[in-house]
N, C-alpha and C positions, 0 to 999 in steps of 0.2 A: 505494500500499499503506499502510495506517495502523496505529495501534496499538489492541488489543483493549480496549475499554472501551464502556459505554453509548453508543450512537451511532445516528442516524438511517440507515436502509437508503437508499442512493441510489435516486432514481427508476428504475424499470425493472429492479433487480437481483433476480434470481430464484436466486443462487448465491453461494456464499462459501467462501472458503480461510481457515481460521484456524491459524497456527503456533504452537507451543509458546513462541516466544519474544514472543508478542503481535501479531506482524504479521497483518493483515487484507487481504484482496484479494477485492474484490467484482467479479462477473461475471454471466454467464447460465447458469442450470443446464439440463441436458438428461439424458434418460436416466431413470432412477428417481428418486423423491424420497426424501429422507432424509438421513442423515448415516453417515459412515464414517471411522473413525481409523486412521492407520497411518503409515508413513515416507514422506515425500514426496520423490521422486528424479525425474531426468530421463532421456529416452531421445532419442539423437540420430538414430535411424533415420528415412528420409524414407517409406518404405513399411512394409508388415506391421503395421499398428496392431491388426488382428484377432489376428494369431498373438502379439502382445506381450500383449494383454490376457487371453489364454487360457493363456499359459505359467504353469504352477504355480509357477515360480520367483518369480513377482511376488506371490505370497501376503503380504498384510500391508503392500503398497505402494500408493502413490498416484502414477500416472506423469504426468509433466509432458512433453509431446511437444514438442521444439525446432522441427520442421517445423511452420510455421504452419497448413497445409491438411490437417486429419484430417478423413476421413470422406467425401470426394469419390469413391471408388470403391465405396462401400457395404459390404455385408457378404453372406457366403454361408455354406452349412455346410460348404463343403470347407477354408478358409483358418482352421482352428482347430487348437490344440495340445492342447485338452482338451474335455471336454464342455461346461463352462461357464467363464466368465471367472474368473480367481483374483486379478487385479489388482482392488483395491477401487475405483478410479475413474480417471478421466482429466482432465487439465487441459489446454486447448487454447488458441490465439491467436483464431483464427477460428471462427465459427459453423459448425456441420454443415450442409453444402448437400445439394441432391438428388443421388443418386449419378449417376455416369456412366462405367458399365463393364458389358461385355456379361455378365459373370459374376455382377453383382449381384442379389441376391433381396430385400433389406431395407435401409432406411436405418440408418446407425450408431446414431442416437438412439433410434430403435424397437428396435433390437437390444438396446442396453444396457437399455432400460426393461424388456423382457420378462425380463432376466435379473438383476434387482435392483442394476445398477451405475450409479454416479453420474457424470455429466461436468459440466464447468465450462469455459465459452468465455469470450473476452473478457478474459483475462488476459494481461498483460505477461509472457510466457514466457521472454523474454530476461532480463529482470530477475529472475525467480525462479531459472532457472537460474544467473545470475552469484551469487545470494545462495547457492545450494546449493554452488557451486564453492568459494566464499570460507569460507562458514562450517559446511559439511558438511550431509549430508541431515538435516532435522529432522523431528520429529514434527509431525502436523498433521492437521486435520479438513477434509473435504470435504463441503458440504452444499448441498442444493438443496430449495427450497420454491417451489412456483408461485405462492403468495399474497405472497412476499417477506418472510415474517415470520421472524426470526431472532433466538435468544437467544445472542447473542456470548459473553458471559460463560461460560455453560454450556459452549458448543463449546470455548472456551479452556481450561476446565477439563477437559474429556474429552481435549483434546491434550495437556496436561501430566500428565495421569493414565495415559497410555498407557506401558507399560514400554520400549517400544522392541525392535529386533529382536535386539540383544546378548543372548544366552544364552536365546533362544527357539528351539524345536524345533517347525518347522512341518511337517516331513515326514510326521508321522502324521497331519495334517489333509488332505494333498493325495494320498496314496499309493494303489494299488489296493486295493480292499476284499478282494480275493482272488487266488489265483493264476489265471492265464489264459493263453491262446495268442494271440499277435498274428498277425493277418492283413493283407496289403496291403502293396504296395510304394509306391515314391514317386510323386507325381501326375503324370500326363500328359494333355495337352489332349485332350478326346475321349473319353477312357478312365477318368479319375479315379484312384483308388487302387486299382487291380488288383493281385492277388497275382502271383508269379513262377512259377506252375506247380507240379509237384510238389516238395514241400519235405522227403520223408521222408530223402533222402541227404545234406541239407545239414547242415554243422555246426551245432551246437545251442548258441545263446546263452541263457544265464539272466540275464535283466536285473532288477536289484533297483530297484525304483521308489521313488526318494526325492521324486518330483514330476516325472515324467519328461515330455517334450515327444514327441508322437506321431511326428514326423518323425524322431527319432533311430531309432526301430523301424523305420520306413520305409526308411531308409537302411542298417540293417544287413541288411534282407531284399534291398535292391537290390544290395548287396555279396556276396549268396550265402549267408545265414545263415537260419536258422529261429530264432523266439523266443519264449521263454516269460518271463511277466512275474510277479514275486512282490513282495509288499507290502515297505515299508521295514524293518519288524520281522521280516522271515523269518529263521530260525535257519539256523546252518550246516548242519544235518541236512536242513532243508526244502530248502535249495538244491541239496544234493549228491543227494537223492532223485530229483531230475529229471534226473540224469545228464548234466550239462552239459559240453560241450567247451570252454566259455569263460564268463566272467562279466563282465557289465557293469554298472558302477555309474552311475546316471543323475543328472541334474542334480536342483535342487530349492531350496526357499526355507529362510530361517532360518539359525540360527548353526550352523556345521559342528560347532562343539566340542560343542553340545547333543546334536544329531542322532548325534553320534560316541560318546555314552555306551552306545548299545545297536549301533551300526553297525560301530565299529571292532573290537570282539571278533571279529565275524563276519568281516569282511574279513581281518584277520590270520589267522585259520583258514583261509580260501580262499586266501591267498597260499601257504601250506604246502603245498597241493595241487600246486603247480606249474602249474596251469591258466591260459591266457592271460587277463588281466584288463585292462580298458580302462575308464576313467572321465572323464566330463565334467562340468565345472563343480563343482556340490556334490560327486559323485563324485569328482572331481579333488582336492578339499581333504579329502574323507574317506581317500582312498588315502594322501595326505601324512600324515595324522594316524596312519593305521595303520603308517606307515614311521617314526615317530617326531618328526615335524614339528609345527609350530605353525601356526594362522590367526589373522588379525588382522582386526578390523573397520576396513574403509576409510573415509577422510575423505568421499569423494563417491560412490565405486564406479565401475565401469565398466558403461555400460549404451548400447550403440549397435550399428550394422552396418558401422562404419568403422574398427575398431581394428586398426592394424597390428601383427603380431607377427613377430618374427625367429626363426626356426628355425636354431638353433645348429649343426646337424650340417652345413650346407652355406651357411648364411647367406642364404638365401632368405626373403622377405618374403611373408606371408600376410595378406590382408586379411579379417578375421575379425569375426563377430558375438559380443558380450559381453553378459553380464547377471549381475553378481555385486556383492554389497557387502561381501564377506569375501575375503581372500586369504591365499595360503600365504606364509609368511615365508621369504624365501629363505636366510637364513642357519641356518634350523632344520634344513634337509635334512642328513640324516648321512650316514655312510659306506654306500656301496653304492647311493646315491640320485643320479642324474645329472638336472640342469636340462636340458631339451629346448628349451624356448621361453620367450622373454621379451617383454614389452609394450615396444613402441617409443615409447609415450605417456609412461610414467613408471618403466620398468625393473622393474616386478613380474613375479614369476614367472607364466608362462604354459603351462608343461608339465614333467613329469618321467617318468623311467623308472627302474624298478628294474634294477639291473645283471644283465646276461644277457637283458634285454629281454622277459621274460615278463609284465611289469605295466608299463602306462604310462597317462597320463592328460594331458588339457589343460584349461585353464582357460576356454576359449572354446567355441563351439557350432559344429562343423563341419556340423552338419544345416542350419543356417540360411542356408547358402549365401551370403554376400554377396559372394564374391570373384568369380564364384558358385561355383567348384569348386575354389578353392585348397586346401581341407583335406579333400576327400572321399578322399583316400589313407589317413585314418587308419582308416576303416572298412574298406578294403580290406586294410589291413595286419593289422588285427586278425582278420579272417575268414581270411586266408591262414595265419595263426599257428596257428589251430585246425584248419585242412586239413593243415597241413605236420607238426603235432606238435612244432613247434621255435619 
């Protein structure tokens, strides 16, 4: 890594990462050509790169994968969490190889190129990860040019000119366009994402989509619910017009305080109905804000599939998947709000519950199943609350 100033491009380099502090890292570009600016973070999962790239929570971010071999199982049309990738690009150690997996239908580099996303290989991802851990997640630009021609000073200016995620509402950019009905349960080999039969008698969940992962809806169906999805900006009246038995607050990108400007008043009104309410990730943060709490930008964030979380009710430890750059401040939780889970990495809040148990949320992603089934009880609990009316 070097300082950003006029310099010769190393022989064979077709990609570059330029950080706002002037750091330059040369590598080999793949996927789409061009440049993208965002927050550079790291993710510690060893598998699931396709799900990660399509997770709407990664809007505005460039992902450094700490696992060196990314792309070796290819891609397919099933392992996605949204129609298109929301992460701006990926940084990896080793070059993308030919896929070796019976479910693969396309190479990762071709999949990225077709969807306008940039990849950069040949980077010392261990050094970059350490830099992020020490100095925090920086703004940066990832660029790919097949001819190896780059205007590094211009890329540096782009990185320094980007305002950063703090104060940025991205939920409006990734939410559903209109209210829709969700169909399909969890994936099963040989069957795909089939539904669960007649849904008419099931408890009805109205999910507010702040940038939801599809697998959350699949797990709600698998737990026994039917699901309607409304946009992030849906009003209280629009939600209640669907006659929900319970309300779900989804994950999503950006600063929860910014999204909370329009989301929190709706959530507070929904809480007054007494209907069961369940939130995940951004939904957790928004519930905390609606209950009088505060959120804060984290130094490096939590992104990975190996995060241990302690459940305070019985001391059990869940291995969880996390993806967040903001957190709920533990000391901001007021009277009537109980902390239910804490991260064993840094002690940060990972779950809350409103006194009486009618509303609860977690900071992690139970649908991602890294445990693999440590946290699926949360979906079952939510659906049972709607069925019992208590």
